[in-house]
PDB file with one MODEL, atoms N, CA, C and O in Angstrom:
MODEL        1
ATOM      1  N   MET A   1       0.827  -1.178   0.000  1.00  0.00           N
ATOM      2  CA  MET A   1       0.000   0.000   0.000  1.00  0.00           C
ATOM      3  C   MET A   1       0.878   1.249   0.000  1.00  0.00           C
ATOM      4  O   MET A   1       1.824   1.353   0.781  1.00  0.00           O
ATOM      5  N   MET A   2       0.563   2.175  -0.862  1.00  0.00           N
ATOM      6  CA  MET A   2       1.353   3.392  -0.980  1.00  0.00           C
ATOM      7  C   MET A   2       0.858   4.460  -0.002  1.00  0.00           C
ATOM      8  O   MET A   2      -0.345   4.628   0.196  1.00  0.00           O
ATOM      9  N   ALA A   3       1.798   5.168   0.597  1.00  0.00           N
ATOM     10  CA  ALA A   3       1.443   6.257   1.506  1.00  0.00           C
ATOM     11  C   ALA A   3       0.795   7.397   0.727  1.00  0.00           C
ATOM     12  O   ALA A   3       1.048   7.576  -0.465  1.00  0.00           O
ATOM     13  N   GLU A   4      -0.039   8.158   1.414  1.00  0.00           N
ATOM     14  CA  GLU A   4      -0.637   9.327   0.778  1.00  0.00           C
ATOM     15  C   GLU A   4       0.441  10.368   0.518  1.00  0.00           C
ATOM     16  O   GLU A   4       1.382  10.511   1.299  1.00  0.00           O
ATOM     17  N   ILE A   5       0.297  11.088  -0.579  1.00  0.00           N
ATOM     18  CA  ILE A   5       1.256  12.124  -0.954  1.00  0.00           C
ATOM     19  C   ILE A   5       0.635  13.484  -0.671  1.00  0.00           C
ATOM     20  O   ILE A   5      -0.518  13.740  -1.015  1.00  0.00           O
ATOM     21  N   ALA A   6       1.413  14.345  -0.043  1.00  0.00           N
ATOM     22  CA  ALA A   6       0.971  15.721   0.188  1.00  0.00           C
ATOM     23  C   ALA A   6       2.152  16.653  -0.025  1.00  0.00           C
ATOM     24  O   ALA A   6       3.259  16.384   0.441  1.00  0.00           O
ATOM     25  N   ILE A   7       1.915  17.733  -0.722  1.00  0.00           N
ATOM     26  CA  ILE A   7       2.938  18.750  -0.941  1.00  0.00           C
ATOM     27  C   ILE A   7       2.329  20.099  -0.582  1.00  0.00           C
ATOM     28  O   ILE A   7       1.241  20.440  -1.046  1.00  0.00           O
ATOM     29  N   GLY A   8       3.033  20.861   0.242  1.00  0.00           N
ATOM     30  CA  GLY A   8       2.622  22.227   0.559  1.00  0.00           C
ATOM     31  C   GLY A   8       3.510  23.194  -0.205  1.00  0.00           C
ATOM     32  O   GLY A   8       4.723  23.002  -0.284  1.00  0.00           O
ATOM     33  N   LEU A   9       2.914  24.220  -0.760  1.00  0.00           N
ATOM     34  CA  LEU A   9       3.661  25.139  -1.621  1.00  0.00           C
ATOM     35  C   LEU A   9       3.059  26.530  -1.508  1.00  0.00           C
ATOM     36  O   LEU A   9       1.839  26.676  -1.423  1.00  0.00           O
ATOM     37  N   HIS A  10       3.908  27.551  -1.507  1.00  0.00           N
ATOM     38  CA  HIS A  10       3.393  28.922  -1.609  1.00  0.00           C
ATOM     39  C   HIS A  10       4.288  29.695  -2.558  1.00  0.00           C
ATOM     40  O   HIS A  10       5.452  29.345  -2.756  1.00  0.00           O
ATOM     41  N   GLY A  11       3.751  30.726  -3.131  1.00  0.00           N
ATOM     42  CA  GLY A  11       4.470  31.497  -4.142  1.00  0.00           C
ATOM     43  C   GLY A  11       5.202  32.700  -3.598  1.00  0.00           C
ATOM     44  O   GLY A  11       5.609  33.570  -4.368  1.00  0.00           O
ATOM     45  N   GLY A  12       5.381  32.774  -2.299  1.00  0.00           N
ATOM     46  CA  GLY A  12       6.130  33.873  -1.723  1.00  0.00           C
ATOM     47  C   GLY A  12       5.322  34.629  -0.685  1.00  0.00           C
ATOM     48  O   GLY A  12       4.135  34.372  -0.487  1.00  0.00           O
ATOM     49  N   CYS A  13       5.984  35.561  -0.031  1.00  0.00           N
ATOM     50  CA  CYS A  13       5.307  36.336   1.008  1.00  0.00           C
ATOM     51  C   CYS A  13       4.829  37.663   0.434  1.00  0.00           C
ATOM     52  O   CYS A  13       5.228  38.071  -0.657  1.00  0.00           O
ATOM     53  N   GLY A  14       3.995  38.301   1.170  1.00  0.00           N
ATOM     54  CA  GLY A  14       3.491  39.602   0.741  1.00  0.00           C
ATOM     55  C   GLY A  14       2.258  39.469  -0.124  1.00  0.00           C
ATOM     56  O   GLY A  14       1.808  38.370  -0.445  1.00  0.00           O
ATOM     57  N   ALA A  15       1.735  40.601  -0.486  1.00  0.00           N
ATOM     58  CA  ALA A  15       0.530  40.636  -1.315  1.00  0.00           C
ATOM     59  C   ALA A  15       0.773  41.558  -2.499  1.00  0.00           C
ATOM     60  O   ALA A  15       1.323  42.649  -2.349  1.00  0.00           O
ATOM     61  N   LEU A  16       0.365  41.119  -3.653  1.00  0.00           N
ATOM     62  CA  LEU A  16       0.510  41.893  -4.880  1.00  0.00           C
ATOM     63  C   LEU A  16      -0.874  42.365  -5.296  1.00  0.00           C
ATOM     64  O   LEU A  16      -1.791  41.557  -5.449  1.00  0.00           O
ATOM     65  N   ALA A  17      -1.023  43.657  -5.478  1.00  0.00           N
ATOM     66  CA  ALA A  17      -2.318  44.184  -5.914  1.00  0.00           C
ATOM     67  C   ALA A  17      -2.714  43.527  -7.234  1.00  0.00           C
ATOM     68  O   ALA A  17      -1.909  43.402  -8.158  1.00  0.00           O
ATOM     69  N   HIS A  18      -3.960  43.119  -7.291  1.00  0.00           N
ATOM     70  CA  HIS A  18      -4.436  42.366  -8.454  1.00  0.00           C
ATOM     71  C   HIS A  18      -4.243  43.128  -9.765  1.00  0.00           C
ATOM     72  O   HIS A  18      -4.002  42.514 -10.804  1.00  0.00           O
ATOM     73  N   ASP A  19      -4.347  44.447  -9.726  1.00  0.00           N
ATOM     74  CA  ASP A  19      -4.242  45.227 -10.959  1.00  0.00           C
ATOM     75  C   ASP A  19      -2.801  45.467 -11.411  1.00  0.00           C
ATOM     76  O   ASP A  19      -2.583  46.123 -12.429  1.00  0.00           O
ATOM     77  N   LEU A  20      -1.815  44.949 -10.678  1.00  0.00           N
ATOM     78  CA  LEU A  20      -0.421  45.104 -11.089  1.00  0.00           C
ATOM     79  C   LEU A  20       0.011  44.079 -12.133  1.00  0.00           C
ATOM     80  O   LEU A  20       1.088  44.201 -12.716  1.00  0.00           O
ATOM     81  N   GLN A  21      -0.823  43.073 -12.367  1.00  0.00           N
ATOM     82  CA  GLN A  21      -0.539  42.075 -13.400  1.00  0.00           C
ATOM     83  C   GLN A  21      -1.775  41.911 -14.276  1.00  0.00           C
ATOM     84  O   GLN A  21      -2.906  42.145 -13.850  1.00  0.00           O
ATOM     85  N   SER A  22      -1.521  41.506 -15.499  1.00  0.00           N
ATOM     86  CA  SER A  22      -2.627  41.236 -16.416  1.00  0.00           C
ATOM     87  C   SER A  22      -3.295  39.917 -16.043  1.00  0.00           C
ATOM     88  O   SER A  22      -2.745  39.116 -15.287  1.00  0.00           O
ATOM     89  N   ALA A  23      -4.476  39.711 -16.581  1.00  0.00           N
ATOM     90  CA  ALA A  23      -5.181  38.440 -16.366  1.00  0.00           C
ATOM     91  C   ALA A  23      -4.336  37.278 -16.868  1.00  0.00           C
ATOM     92  O   ALA A  23      -4.347  36.198 -16.277  1.00  0.00           O
ATOM     93  N   GLU A  24      -3.606  37.496 -17.953  1.00  0.00           N
ATOM     94  CA  GLU A  24      -2.746  36.447 -18.505  1.00  0.00           C
ATOM     95  C   GLU A  24      -1.606  36.118 -17.546  1.00  0.00           C
ATOM     96  O   GLU A  24      -1.259  34.951 -17.363  1.00  0.00           O
ATOM     97  N   ASP A  25      -1.024  37.152 -16.932  1.00  0.00           N
ATOM     98  CA  ASP A  25       0.054  36.914 -15.964  1.00  0.00           C
ATOM     99  C   ASP A  25      -0.449  36.154 -14.741  1.00  0.00           C
ATOM    100  O   ASP A  25       0.229  35.252 -14.249  1.00  0.00           O
ATOM    101  N   TRP A  26      -1.636  36.516 -14.248  1.00  0.00           N
ATOM    102  CA  TRP A  26      -2.206  35.793 -13.112  1.00  0.00           C
ATOM    103  C   TRP A  26      -2.455  34.335 -13.477  1.00  0.00           C
ATOM    104  O   TRP A  26      -2.177  33.433 -12.688  1.00  0.00           O
ATOM    105  N   ALA A  27      -2.983  34.110 -14.681  1.00  0.00           N
ATOM    106  CA  ALA A  27      -3.247  32.734 -15.121  1.00  0.00           C
ATOM    107  C   ALA A  27      -1.941  31.952 -15.241  1.00  0.00           C
ATOM    108  O   ALA A  27      -1.871  30.786 -14.853  1.00  0.00           O
ATOM    109  N   GLU A  28      -0.913  32.597 -15.777  1.00  0.00           N
ATOM    110  CA  GLU A  28       0.380  31.925 -15.914  1.00  0.00           C
ATOM    111  C   GLU A  28       0.985  31.636 -14.539  1.00  0.00           C
ATOM    112  O   GLU A  28       1.596  30.585 -14.345  1.00  0.00           O
ATOM    113  N   SER A  29       0.824  32.542 -13.595  1.00  0.00           N
ATOM    114  CA  SER A  29       1.308  32.305 -12.228  1.00  0.00           C
ATOM    115  C   SER A  29       0.653  31.065 -11.634  1.00  0.00           C
ATOM    116  O   SER A  29       1.326  30.211 -11.058  1.00  0.00           O
ATOM    117  N   ARG A  30      -0.659  30.975 -11.777  1.00  0.00           N
ATOM    118  CA  ARG A  30      -1.379  29.803 -11.257  1.00  0.00           C
ATOM    119  C   ARG A  30      -0.934  28.532 -11.979  1.00  0.00           C
ATOM    120  O   ARG A  30      -0.812  27.477 -11.357  1.00  0.00           O
ATOM    121  N   GLN A  31      -0.692  28.628 -13.284  1.00  0.00           N
ATOM    122  CA  GLN A  31      -0.237  27.461 -14.040  1.00  0.00           C
ATOM    123  C   GLN A  31       1.139  27.005 -13.561  1.00  0.00           C
ATOM    124  O   GLN A  31       1.385  25.807 -13.423  1.00  0.00           O
ATOM    125  N   HIS A  32       2.033  27.960 -13.306  1.00  0.00           N
ATOM    126  CA  HIS A  32       3.369  27.603 -12.825  1.00  0.00           C
ATOM    127  C   HIS A  32       3.299  26.959 -11.442  1.00  0.00           C
ATOM    128  O   HIS A  32       4.067  26.041 -11.151  1.00  0.00           O
ATOM    129  N   MET A  33       2.390  27.426 -10.589  1.00  0.00           N
ATOM    130  CA  MET A  33       2.199  26.780  -9.280  1.00  0.00           C
ATOM    131  C   MET A  33       1.738  25.336  -9.470  1.00  0.00           C
ATOM    132  O   MET A  33       2.240  24.424  -8.814  1.00  0.00           O
ATOM    133  N   ALA A  34       0.783  25.138 -10.368  1.00  0.00           N
ATOM    134  CA  ALA A  34       0.286  23.780 -10.635  1.00  0.00           C
ATOM    135  C   ALA A  34       1.392  22.911 -11.217  1.00  0.00           C
ATOM    136  O   ALA A  34       1.521  21.742 -10.853  1.00  0.00           O
ATOM    137  N   ASP A  35       2.195  23.477 -12.123  1.00  0.00           N
ATOM    138  CA  ASP A  35       3.312  22.727 -12.712  1.00  0.00           C
ATOM    139  C   ASP A  35       4.314  22.318 -11.636  1.00  0.00           C
ATOM    140  O   ASP A  35       4.832  21.202 -11.655  1.00  0.00           O
ATOM    141  N   ALA A  36       4.581  23.223 -10.702  1.00  0.00           N
ATOM    142  CA  ALA A  36       5.519  22.930  -9.616  1.00  0.00           C
ATOM    143  C   ALA A  36       5.001  21.785  -8.748  1.00  0.00           C
ATOM    144  O   ALA A  36       5.749  20.871  -8.399  1.00  0.00           O
ATOM    145  N   LEU A  37       3.727  21.842  -8.408  1.00  0.00           N
ATOM    146  CA  LEU A  37       3.139  20.759  -7.610  1.00  0.00           C
ATOM    147  C   LEU A  37       3.195  19.428  -8.347  1.00  0.00           C
ATOM    148  O   LEU A  37       3.505  18.395  -7.754  1.00  0.00           O
ATOM    149  N   ARG A  38       2.897  19.458  -9.632  1.00  0.00           N
ATOM    150  CA  ARG A  38       2.940  18.218 -10.423  1.00  0.00           C
ATOM    151  C   ARG A  38       4.352  17.648 -10.494  1.00  0.00           C
ATOM    152  O   ARG A  38       4.532  16.431 -10.450  1.00  0.00           O
ATOM    153  N   ALA A  39       5.352  18.518 -10.604  1.00  0.00           N
ATOM    154  CA  ALA A  39       6.743  18.052 -10.680  1.00  0.00           C
ATOM    155  C   ALA A  39       7.119  17.271  -9.423  1.00  0.00           C
ATOM    156  O   ALA A  39       7.679  16.178  -9.509  1.00  0.00           O
ATOM    157  N   GLY A  40       6.812  17.830  -8.266  1.00  0.00           N
ATOM    158  CA  GLY A  40       7.117  17.138  -7.016  1.00  0.00           C
ATOM    159  C   GLY A  40       6.273  15.899  -6.820  1.00  0.00           C
ATOM    160  O   GLY A  40       6.780  14.858  -6.401  1.00  0.00           O
ATOM    161  N   TRP A  41       4.991  15.998  -7.120  1.00  0.00           N
ATOM    162  CA  TRP A  41       4.076  14.866  -6.956  1.00  0.00           C
ATOM    163  C   TRP A  41       4.525  13.689  -7.817  1.00  0.00           C
ATOM    164  O   TRP A  41       4.484  12.541  -7.375  1.00  0.00           O
ATOM    165  N   HIS A  42       4.951  13.972  -9.036  1.00  0.00           N
ATOM    166  CA  HIS A  42       5.375  12.909  -9.953  1.00  0.00           C
ATOM    167  C   HIS A  42       6.554  12.124  -9.367  1.00  0.00           C
ATOM    168  O   HIS A  42       6.578  10.894  -9.420  1.00  0.00           O
ATOM    169  N   ILE A  43       7.515  12.837  -8.817  1.00  0.00           N
ATOM    170  CA  ILE A  43       8.676  12.162  -8.228  1.00  0.00           C
ATOM    171  C   ILE A  43       8.251  11.288  -7.051  1.00  0.00           C
ATOM    172  O   ILE A  43       8.688  10.143  -6.937  1.00  0.00           O
ATOM    173  N   LEU A  44       7.406  11.821  -6.182  1.00  0.00           N
ATOM    174  CA  LEU A  44       6.949  11.033  -5.031  1.00  0.00           C
ATOM    175  C   LEU A  44       6.113   9.843  -5.473  1.00  0.00           C
ATOM    176  O   LEU A  44       6.233   8.756  -4.909  1.00  0.00           O
ATOM    177  N   ARG A  45       5.279  10.038  -6.464  1.00  0.00           N
ATOM    178  CA  ARG A  45       4.417   8.961  -6.970  1.00  0.00           C
ATOM    179  C   ARG A  45       5.244   7.788  -7.496  1.00  0.00           C
ATOM    180  O   ARG A  45       4.840   6.631  -7.379  1.00  0.00           O
ATOM    181  N   LEU A  46       6.407   8.100  -8.077  1.00  0.00           N
ATOM    182  CA  LEU A  46       7.286   7.055  -8.609  1.00  0.00           C
ATOM    183  C   LEU A  46       8.225   6.487  -7.546  1.00  0.00           C
ATOM    184  O   LEU A  46       9.094   5.671  -7.855  1.00  0.00           O
ATOM    185  N   GLY A  47       8.050   6.919  -6.289  1.00  0.00           N
ATOM    186  CA  GLY A  47       8.875   6.390  -5.208  1.00  0.00           C
ATOM    187  C   GLY A  47      10.146   7.164  -4.960  1.00  0.00           C
ATOM    188  O   GLY A  47      11.011   6.701  -4.216  1.00  0.00           O
ATOM    189  N   GLY A  48      10.286   8.336  -5.566  1.00  0.00           N
ATOM    190  CA  GLY A  48      11.468   9.161  -5.369  1.00  0.00           C
ATOM    191  C   GLY A  48      11.516   9.748  -3.968  1.00  0.00           C
ATOM    192  O   GLY A  48      10.558   9.651  -3.202  1.00  0.00           O
ATOM    193  N   SER A  49      12.628  10.346  -3.658  1.00  0.00           N
ATOM    194  CA  SER A  49      12.830  10.893  -2.311  1.00  0.00           C
ATOM    195  C   SER A  49      12.131  12.241  -2.144  1.00  0.00           C
ATOM    196  O   SER A  49      11.856  12.947  -3.115  1.00  0.00           O
ATOM    197  N   ALA A  50      11.856  12.573  -0.897  1.00  0.00           N
ATOM    198  CA  ALA A  50      11.274  13.879  -0.588  1.00  0.00           C
ATOM    199  C   ALA A  50      12.224  14.995  -1.007  1.00  0.00           C
ATOM    200  O   ALA A  50      11.783  16.038  -1.490  1.00  0.00           O
ATOM    201  N   LEU A  51      13.517  14.784  -0.825  1.00  0.00           N
ATOM    202  CA  LEU A  51      14.506  15.784  -1.223  1.00  0.00           C
ATOM    203  C   LEU A  51      14.423  16.064  -2.718  1.00  0.00           C
ATOM    204  O   LEU A  51      14.403  17.223  -3.133  1.00  0.00           O
ATOM    205  N   ASP A  52      14.375  15.015  -3.525  1.00  0.00           N
ATOM    206  CA  ASP A  52      14.271  15.197  -4.975  1.00  0.00           C
ATOM    207  C   ASP A  52      12.959  15.876  -5.357  1.00  0.00           C
ATOM    208  O   ASP A  52      12.924  16.688  -6.282  1.00  0.00           O
ATOM    209  N   ALA A  53      11.891  15.551  -4.654  1.00  0.00           N
ATOM    210  CA  ALA A  53      10.587  16.157  -4.944  1.00  0.00           C
ATOM    211  C   ALA A  53      10.591  17.648  -4.615  1.00  0.00           C
ATOM    212  O   ALA A  53      10.072  18.458  -5.383  1.00  0.00           O
ATOM    213  N   VAL A  54      11.172  18.006  -3.483  1.00  0.00           N
ATOM    214  CA  VAL A  54      11.256  19.418  -3.104  1.00  0.00           C
ATOM    215  C   VAL A  54      12.091  20.185  -4.118  1.00  0.00           C
ATOM    216  O   VAL A  54      11.708  21.273  -4.549  1.00  0.00           O
ATOM    217  N   GLN A  55      13.223  19.625  -4.494  1.00  0.00           N
ATOM    218  CA  GLN A  55      14.087  20.305  -5.456  1.00  0.00           C
ATOM    219  C   GLN A  55      13.368  20.514  -6.784  1.00  0.00           C
ATOM    220  O   GLN A  55      13.429  21.607  -7.346  1.00  0.00           O
ATOM    221  N   ALA A  56      12.701  19.508  -7.289  1.00  0.00           N
ATOM    222  CA  ALA A  56      11.987  19.626  -8.564  1.00  0.00           C
ATOM    223  C   ALA A  56      10.875  20.667  -8.480  1.00  0.00           C
ATOM    224  O   ALA A  56      10.650  21.422  -9.426  1.00  0.00           O
ATOM    225  N   THR A  57      10.189  20.703  -7.353  1.00  0.00           N
ATOM    226  CA  THR A  57       9.114  21.676  -7.154  1.00  0.00           C
ATOM    227  C   THR A  57       9.659  23.097  -7.162  1.00  0.00           C
ATOM    228  O   THR A  57       9.117  23.972  -7.837  1.00  0.00           O
ATOM    229  N   VAL A  58      10.721  23.322  -6.418  1.00  0.00           N
ATOM    230  CA  VAL A  58      11.299  24.660  -6.306  1.00  0.00           C
ATOM    231  C   VAL A  58      11.906  25.119  -7.623  1.00  0.00           C
ATOM    232  O   VAL A  58      11.815  26.301  -7.954  1.00  0.00           O
ATOM    233  N   VAL A  59      12.515  24.232  -8.374  1.00  0.00           N
ATOM    234  CA  VAL A  59      13.115  24.606  -9.659  1.00  0.00           C
ATOM    235  C   VAL A  59      12.067  25.198 -10.598  1.00  0.00           C
ATOM    236  O   VAL A  59      12.347  26.165 -11.308  1.00  0.00           O
ATOM    237  N   VAL A  60      10.872  24.629 -10.607  1.00  0.00           N
ATOM    238  CA  VAL A  60       9.809  25.176 -11.464  1.00  0.00           C
ATOM    239  C   VAL A  60       9.500  26.614 -11.057  1.00  0.00           C
ATOM    240  O   VAL A  60       9.351  27.482 -11.917  1.00  0.00           O
ATOM    241  N   LEU A  61       9.404  26.871  -9.757  1.00  0.00           N
ATOM    242  CA  LEU A  61       9.138  28.239  -9.299  1.00  0.00           C
ATOM    243  C   LEU A  61      10.307  29.166  -9.601  1.00  0.00           C
ATOM    244  O   LEU A  61      10.099  30.322  -9.970  1.00  0.00           O
ATOM    245  N   GLU A  62      11.536  28.673  -9.448  1.00  0.00           N
ATOM    246  CA  GLU A  62      12.711  29.500  -9.742  1.00  0.00           C
ATOM    247  C   GLU A  62      12.794  29.862 -11.219  1.00  0.00           C
ATOM    248  O   GLU A  62      13.319  30.920 -11.569  1.00  0.00           O
ATOM    249  N   ASP A  63      12.288  29.007 -12.078  1.00  0.00           N
ATOM    250  CA  ASP A  63      12.332  29.266 -13.518  1.00  0.00           C
ATOM    251  C   ASP A  63      11.220  30.200 -13.983  1.00  0.00           C
ATOM    252  O   ASP A  63      11.232  30.654 -15.128  1.00  0.00           O
ATOM    253  N   SER A  64      10.276  30.487 -13.124  1.00  0.00           N
ATOM    254  CA  SER A  64       9.144  31.347 -13.475  1.00  0.00           C
ATOM    255  C   SER A  64       9.464  32.810 -13.167  1.00  0.00           C
ATOM    256  O   SER A  64      10.035  33.105 -12.116  1.00  0.00           O
ATOM    257  N   PRO A  65       9.112  33.717 -14.054  1.00  0.00           N
ATOM    258  CA  PRO A  65       9.320  35.142 -13.774  1.00  0.00           C
ATOM    259  C   PRO A  65       8.303  35.714 -12.786  1.00  0.00           C
ATOM    260  O   PRO A  65       8.410  36.875 -12.391  1.00  0.00           O
ATOM    261  N   HIS A  66       7.324  34.914 -12.388  1.00  0.00           N
ATOM    262  CA  HIS A  66       6.239  35.410 -11.547  1.00  0.00           C
ATOM    263  C   HIS A  66       6.497  35.278 -10.052  1.00  0.00           C
ATOM    264  O   HIS A  66       5.694  35.745  -9.244  1.00  0.00           O
ATOM    265  N   PHE A  67       7.604  34.648  -9.674  1.00  0.00           N
ATOM    266  CA  PHE A  67       7.863  34.421  -8.259  1.00  0.00           C
ATOM    267  C   PHE A  67       9.205  35.019  -7.872  1.00  0.00           C
ATOM    268  O   PHE A  67      10.133  35.065  -8.680  1.00  0.00           O
ATOM    269  N   ASN A  68       9.300  35.475  -6.631  1.00  0.00           N
ATOM    270  CA  ASN A  68      10.472  36.190  -6.159  1.00  0.00           C
ATOM    271  C   ASN A  68      11.581  35.221  -5.742  1.00  0.00           C
ATOM    272  O   ASN A  68      12.059  35.243  -4.608  1.00  0.00           O
ATOM    273  N   ALA A  69      11.962  34.393  -6.669  1.00  0.00           N
ATOM    274  CA  ALA A  69      13.058  33.437  -6.495  1.00  0.00           C
ATOM    275  C   ALA A  69      13.610  33.146  -7.881  1.00  0.00           C
ATOM    276  O   ALA A  69      12.868  33.163  -8.863  1.00  0.00           O
ATOM    277  N   GLY A  70      14.877  32.886  -7.963  1.00  0.00           N
ATOM    278  CA  GLY A  70      15.441  32.535  -9.264  1.00  0.00           C
ATOM    279  C   GLY A  70      15.199  33.615 -10.304  1.00  0.00           C
ATOM    280  O   GLY A  70      15.555  34.776 -10.103  1.00  0.00           O
ATOM    281  N   HIS A  71      14.596  33.229 -11.404  1.00  0.00           N
ATOM    282  CA  HIS A  71      14.385  34.112 -12.559  1.00  0.00           C
ATOM    283  C   HIS A  71      13.628  35.386 -12.195  1.00  0.00           C
ATOM    284  O   HIS A  71      13.927  36.453 -12.733  1.00  0.00           O
ATOM    285  N   GLY A  72      12.671  35.294 -11.308  1.00  0.00           N
ATOM    286  CA  GLY A  72      11.851  36.451 -10.960  1.00  0.00           C
ATOM    287  C   GLY A  72      12.318  37.216  -9.732  1.00  0.00           C
ATOM    288  O   GLY A  72      11.590  38.067  -9.221  1.00  0.00           O
ATOM    289  N   ALA A  73      13.521  36.925  -9.254  1.00  0.00           N
ATOM    290  CA  ALA A  73      13.992  37.518  -8.006  1.00  0.00           C
ATOM    291  C   ALA A  73      14.161  39.029  -8.111  1.00  0.00           C
ATOM    292  O   ALA A  73      14.465  39.574  -9.172  1.00  0.00           O
ATOM    293  N   ALA A  74      13.958  39.677  -6.985  1.00  0.00           N
ATOM    294  CA  ALA A  74      14.179  41.118  -6.908  1.00  0.00           C
ATOM    295  C   ALA A  74      15.670  41.406  -7.080  1.00  0.00           C
ATOM    296  O   ALA A  74      16.521  40.600  -6.703  1.00  0.00           O
ATOM    297  N   LEU A  75      15.960  42.547  -7.646  1.00  0.00           N
ATOM    298  CA  LEU A  75      17.347  42.940  -7.877  1.00  0.00           C
ATOM    299  C   LEU A  75      17.889  43.722  -6.685  1.00  0.00           C
ATOM    300  O   LEU A  75      17.137  44.352  -5.941  1.00  0.00           O
ATOM    301  N   THR A  76      19.199  43.669  -6.521  1.00  0.00           N
ATOM    302  CA  THR A  76      19.858  44.468  -5.492  1.00  0.00           C
ATOM    303  C   THR A  76      19.915  45.920  -5.954  1.00  0.00           C
ATOM    304  O   THR A  76      19.513  46.247  -7.071  1.00  0.00           O
ATOM    305  N   GLU A  77      20.418  46.777  -5.084  1.00  0.00           N
ATOM    306  CA  GLU A  77      20.588  48.189  -5.441  1.00  0.00           C
ATOM    307  C   GLU A  77      21.471  48.336  -6.677  1.00  0.00           C
ATOM    308  O   GLU A  77      21.304  49.275  -7.455  1.00  0.00           O
ATOM    309  N   GLY A  78      22.411  47.406  -6.857  1.00  0.00           N
ATOM    310  CA  GLY A  78      23.300  47.431  -8.016  1.00  0.00           C
ATOM    311  C   GLY A  78      22.731  46.725  -9.230  1.00  0.00           C
ATOM    312  O   GLY A  78      23.455  46.484 -10.196  1.00  0.00           O
ATOM    313  N   ALA A  79      21.448  46.389  -9.201  1.00  0.00           N
ATOM    314  CA  ALA A  79      20.742  45.733 -10.314  1.00  0.00           C
ATOM    315  C   ALA A  79      21.267  44.330 -10.603  1.00  0.00           C
ATOM    316  O   ALA A  79      21.263  43.881 -11.749  1.00  0.00           O
ATOM    317  N   ASP A  80      21.716  43.649  -9.565  1.00  0.00           N
ATOM    318  CA  ASP A  80      22.187  42.272  -9.691  1.00  0.00           C
ATOM    319  C   ASP A  80      21.266  41.343  -8.910  1.00  0.00           C
ATOM    320  O   ASP A  80      20.520  41.777  -8.032  1.00  0.00           O
ATOM    321  N   HIS A  81      21.332  40.061  -9.245  1.00  0.00           N
ATOM    322  CA  HIS A  81      20.669  39.041  -8.439  1.00  0.00           C
ATOM    323  C   HIS A  81      21.686  38.506  -7.440  1.00  0.00           C
ATOM    324  O   HIS A  81      22.802  38.153  -7.820  1.00  0.00           O
ATOM    325  N   GLU A  82      21.315  38.445  -6.184  1.00  0.00           N
ATOM    326  CA  GLU A  82      22.119  37.790  -5.155  1.00  0.00           C
ATOM    327  C   GLU A  82      21.218  36.742  -4.530  1.00  0.00           C
ATOM    328  O   GLU A  82      20.326  37.068  -3.746  1.00  0.00           O
ATOM    329  N   LEU A  83      21.446  35.497  -4.873  1.00  0.00           N
ATOM    330  CA  LEU A  83      20.539  34.430  -4.469  1.00  0.00           C
ATOM    331  C   LEU A  83      21.271  33.334  -3.709  1.00  0.00           C
ATOM    332  O   LEU A  83      22.413  32.997  -4.023  1.00  0.00           O
ATOM    333  N   ASP A  84      20.607  32.794  -2.724  1.00  0.00           N
ATOM    334  CA  ASP A  84      21.047  31.610  -2.009  1.00  0.00           C
ATOM    335  C   ASP A  84      19.883  30.635  -2.024  1.00  0.00           C
ATOM    336  O   ASP A  84      18.723  31.040  -2.109  1.00  0.00           O
ATOM    337  N   ALA A  85      20.190  29.375  -1.944  1.00  0.00           N
ATOM    338  CA  ALA A  85      19.128  28.370  -1.892  1.00  0.00           C
ATOM    339  C   ALA A  85      19.493  27.322  -0.856  1.00  0.00           C
ATOM    340  O   ALA A  85      20.661  26.976  -0.679  1.00  0.00           O
ATOM    341  N   SER A  86      18.470  26.828  -0.178  1.00  0.00           N
ATOM    342  CA  SER A  86      18.679  25.738   0.766  1.00  0.00           C
ATOM    343  C   SER A  86      17.375  24.982   0.928  1.00  0.00           C
ATOM    344  O   SER A  86      16.290  25.524   0.715  1.00  0.00           O
ATOM    345  N   ILE A  87      17.499  23.739   1.305  1.00  0.00           N
ATOM    346  CA  ILE A  87      16.336  22.909   1.610  1.00  0.00           C
ATOM    347  C   ILE A  87      16.483  22.500   3.064  1.00  0.00           C
ATOM    348  O   ILE A  87      17.478  21.889   3.454  1.00  0.00           O
ATOM    349  N   MET A  88      15.476  22.844   3.861  1.00  0.00           N
ATOM    350  CA  MET A  88      15.549  22.563   5.301  1.00  0.00           C
ATOM    351  C   MET A  88      14.424  21.647   5.701  1.00  0.00           C
ATOM    352  O   MET A  88      14.306  21.289   6.873  1.00  0.00           O
TER     353      MET A  88
ENDMDL
END
């Protein structure tokens, strides 16, 4: 019997005013969240490790311009990305 799979995910802290993004951007944000959940779920469903599932989930969010991590990260005062990553 296989254990139940559960993944918790959020797209970052804070609140973004709804009118700051187009309807298409909001839809794409929701799609990227769903894609991230599916990436992790797929690994767990195939018996992969929780570590691999977390990494796969986060990579999808990091590759999205809609989240404040990776590709969509806020810039420093010098207009650079300074990023660290960890899984705890």
